N, C-alpha and C positions, 0 to 999 in steps of 0.2 A: 224209152229211153229209160232204164233203169231210175235214174233216180227219181222218175214223174209214179210210174208202181209203189216205187218207198212212199213219194206223199200220199199218193191214196192210201194205201194201207193201214199210212198212219192217222188219218182224217178218219175213215173209218174208223180203227181201234178207239179212239181216242173219244167217238161217238159212241163207246159199248156196243161197238159189232164188231169183236172178233173174227178175223180174217182166217179161213181157216186153207184157202187155197188162194196164193198169186202168182199166173204162168201168163209166160207171151209166147202166145202159141198162132204158129201158121196156121192156120189150115186150109188143106184143095179148097173149098169147095167155098172160101170166099178171098179167097185170090189175095191174103195180105196180114198184117199179124194183128193181134185182139188182147188186149191184156184180159183171159177170163179170171175173174172172179168169185170165189166161193163162199158164204158163210154160213149158218144156221140161222143167225138169226133172217138172214132176207130171206131163206126156208119156207118163213110162214107166212109171207107175202105172195101176192101176186107176181106177177114176174113185170106189170103197167108200175104196181107202188114199189116193188122193189128196185127199177132203175130209177123213180122221183126218187125217193131215199139213196141213194146213191150220191145223182146231181145234187138231191143241195148240202148234205155231207161235201162233196168236193167241190162246192161254192160255196160255200160258206167258210174251205179253209182257203180260200182262194187261190184258186186251179180254175182260173177259165178253160169256156169249153173248146178255145183254142189246143189248151198245151195239151188236152188231158187228149188220151186214144179210146180207139175207137171200143168199148167195154161192150164184155162176155159176161156177162151172171149164168152161173148155172149150178144145180139146185149140191149140196153136198153129197145126195142119194144120188144126183146122173151117173153113171158107172165109169163115165171119164174120167172125173173128178175119183171115185173113192178109188178105182184101178191106179192113177199118182200119187197118192195115198200110201195108198198100199206098197208099193214099190219103194217108195221117196221119202213118207212123213215120219218115219222113226231114225234119217241122213239126220247126221251130226251137224252137217251144212250144206243147203240146198241153194244157198244165194247162184247163181251162177251157171248149175248146169241142165247142160242142152242135152237133151229127151226127145230128136225128130227123128224123123225116120222110122216110126212102130207106131204099132196101134197100143191105144188104151182104154179100156173097156170098149164100145161101140164106134172110136171115132178113132180114122189114121192118123195122124201131125207131120207134116213135113219138116215143121223143124218148130222150135221149144225152148223157152230159157227161161228156168224158175227162178223165181225171187222170193215165194213162200210156201212150202207145204207142211202141211201138221196135221 
C-alpha cells in the first residue's frame, strides 16, 4: 500500500539514501506487484549489498518483513527508470499517477502506481 512506500522512502532518505524513483509496478513476468526503488547511492553497490542495505534500513525503521512489500531494486541507469524519469520526473505531482499498459525503456508494465519520480 502507499503508506508502506512512504515509510520505506522516508527511512531510506533519513539514512542519506535519496530515492530517485519509487513506483509500485505489476510486471507481467512476476504476476504480482513490486515496489521498484532506484537511488544513486544504491547504484554504487553490488545487488546483494544494495538489498542488504535497504533491508537493514527498513528494519531499523521498524518495518517488519511481514509488512514490507516485495522490493525490486533497479539502477538509476536502467532503461526503465530512465524512461519514467524522462516522462514524469518534472511533473508537479506524481503520487497516485497510473502508468500501466505501456512500455518504458525495455520493459512493458501491466499496471503501475507512482509514489515518487524525481
